[in-house]
C-alpha atoms as one frame of an Amber mdcrd trajectory, in Angstrom:
protein
 -77.664 -18.625  36.163 -75.805 -15.767  37.868 -74.409 -16.446  41.353 -75.689
 -14.232  44.143 -72.930 -12.362  45.946 -73.576 -12.510  49.695 -72.156  -9.657
  51.736 -70.409 -10.530  54.991 -70.003  -8.255  57.987 -67.571  -8.887  60.825
 -68.077  -7.672  64.388 -65.575  -5.060  65.573 -64.369  -4.110  69.032 -66.670
  -1.409  70.456 -65.568   1.966  69.080 -62.717   0.329  67.142 -61.783  -0.328
  63.538 -60.704  -3.946  63.948 -62.371  -7.285  64.592 -62.970  -8.790  67.997
 -61.150 -11.999  68.859 -63.285 -14.864  67.491 -65.525 -12.244  65.873 -69.037
 -13.071  64.773 -69.914 -12.886  61.060 -73.344 -11.899  59.702 -74.928 -11.099
  56.335 -76.235  -7.780  57.617 -74.641  -5.092  59.800 -77.757  -4.651  61.943
 -76.638  -7.272  64.485 -73.494  -5.366  65.465 -72.783  -2.076  67.193 -69.469
  -1.779  65.280 -68.536  -3.770  62.197 -66.672  -3.962  58.935 -67.781  -5.237
  55.565 -65.542  -8.000  54.247 -64.089  -7.375  50.811 -64.501  -9.906  48.021
 -61.459 -10.923  45.973 -62.688  -8.854  43.019 -63.031  -5.589  45.007 -60.742
  -2.722  45.877 -61.699   0.150  48.177 -60.107   3.551  47.683 -59.909   5.332
  51.030 -59.623   9.107  50.642 -59.240  10.971  53.900 -56.638  13.668  53.185
 -58.965  15.953  51.185 -61.875  18.129  52.372 -65.330  16.722  51.625 -66.203
  19.483  49.067 -63.062  18.612  47.054 -63.950  14.897  47.141 -67.505  15.687
  46.030 -66.225  17.760  43.073 -63.852  14.962  42.038 -66.681  12.404  42.175
 -68.883  14.697  40.074 -66.190  15.651  37.528 -65.180  12.037  36.879 -68.843
  10.911  36.988 -68.074   8.221  39.574 -71.198   6.189  40.279 -69.717   3.323
  42.288 -70.745   2.544  45.877 -69.342   5.023  48.345 -69.565   5.374  52.092
 -68.848   8.675  53.767 -66.618   8.471  56.835 -65.835  11.010  59.536 -62.632
  11.949  57.626 -63.493  11.327  53.987 -64.919   8.567  51.825 -64.508   4.893
  50.925 -65.118   4.213  47.219 -65.853   0.561  46.372 -64.629  -0.590  42.940
 -64.087  -3.760  40.920 -60.419  -4.609  40.594 -59.200  -4.228  37.012 -57.504
  -7.209  35.346 -53.834  -7.324  36.257 -54.332  -5.106  39.310 -51.155  -4.810
  41.375 -51.896  -3.785  44.938 -50.191  -0.877  46.669 -51.449  -0.220  50.214
 -51.007   3.545  50.027 -49.437   6.203  47.873 -50.261   8.967  45.431 -53.010
   8.452  42.868 -52.930   9.838  39.326 -54.721  12.990  40.488 -51.810  13.874
  42.762 -53.103  13.231  46.272 -52.566  10.526  48.871 -54.983   7.591  49.124
 -55.074   4.108  50.617 -56.141   1.072  48.579 -57.767  -1.825  50.470 -58.282
  -5.377  49.209 -59.436  -8.668  50.707 -55.789  -9.614  51.265 -54.821  -6.409
  53.103 -58.058  -5.765  54.985 -58.914  -9.300  56.089 -61.362  -8.035  58.715
 -63.153  -5.786  56.272 -63.604  -2.057  55.916 -65.440  -0.142  58.636 -69.098
   0.458  57.779 -70.615   0.940  61.232 -69.161   2.714  64.283 -70.727   3.453
  67.640 -74.016   1.989  66.439 -74.224   4.301  63.411 -74.121   2.919  59.875
 -72.046   5.126  57.580 -74.067   6.886  54.860 -74.141   4.839  51.626 -74.537
   6.123  48.067 -75.021   3.801  45.043 -75.214   0.710  47.248 -74.071  -2.482
  45.526 -72.682  -0.763  42.403 -69.069  -1.612  41.537 -67.511   0.322  38.687
 -64.025  -0.682  37.613 -61.251   1.232  39.403 -60.666   4.286  37.174 -57.192
   5.295  36.020 -57.488   8.610  37.850 -57.578   6.794  41.206 -54.849   4.296
  40.365 -51.418   4.286  41.974 -48.717   6.333  40.237 -45.132   5.335  40.923
 -42.873   8.159  42.128 -45.715  10.689  42.022 -45.693  13.849  44.124 -48.437
  14.780  46.558 -49.803  18.034  45.142 -52.399  18.784  47.782 -51.671  22.058
  49.564 -48.588  23.032  47.543 -47.789  26.722  47.532 -45.158  29.118  46.203
 -41.642  27.897  46.889 -42.682  24.215  46.954 -41.541  23.527  43.352 -45.261
  23.565  42.615 -45.072  24.257  38.868 -42.687  21.382  38.141 -44.732  18.982
  40.272 -47.981  20.122  38.631 -46.497  19.664  35.172 -45.307  16.124  35.979
 -48.827  15.152  37.109 -50.372  16.938  34.122 -48.361  14.682  31.805 -49.779
  11.659  33.660 -53.333  13.004  33.475 -53.023  13.629  29.721 -52.443   9.911
  29.306 -55.685   9.054  31.149 -58.772   8.617  29.013 -61.204  11.521  28.966
 -63.620  10.933  31.884 -66.687  12.083  29.935
């Protein structure tokens, strides 16, 4: 028999992104004006908020990402299963060459914001957890490529990321 995974939501300070002192916990966000969803030990959330929404949407489409995602006011939270041997980095550059933040149950003990000012963030593919793809994994010593222009050593930086991307499995 498969165990049922119960979601837990923690009450946040009004208008904030952190839990109240002695915060209430519930299995649904409807009881709270502001709340976060607690992460399970087998989850990692990729927080992308340095790219415009159309760029994020194209990335999701190109890599055929069908995991749960929640749109925020600055970007998106993508909810994945942690791969075996996952080593957590709180923030850095992913394999695609832009800055992201990775959240786990150990680093985000009060959850990840899902409801602010009484409004639940839009959810797509609710409950689905794909494994964290290589393209959104941390790359040591990678350069942030977003917004590079002439005179920024763009070609060398692009080539170094291209070598990394060639080693990632074809997304299709």
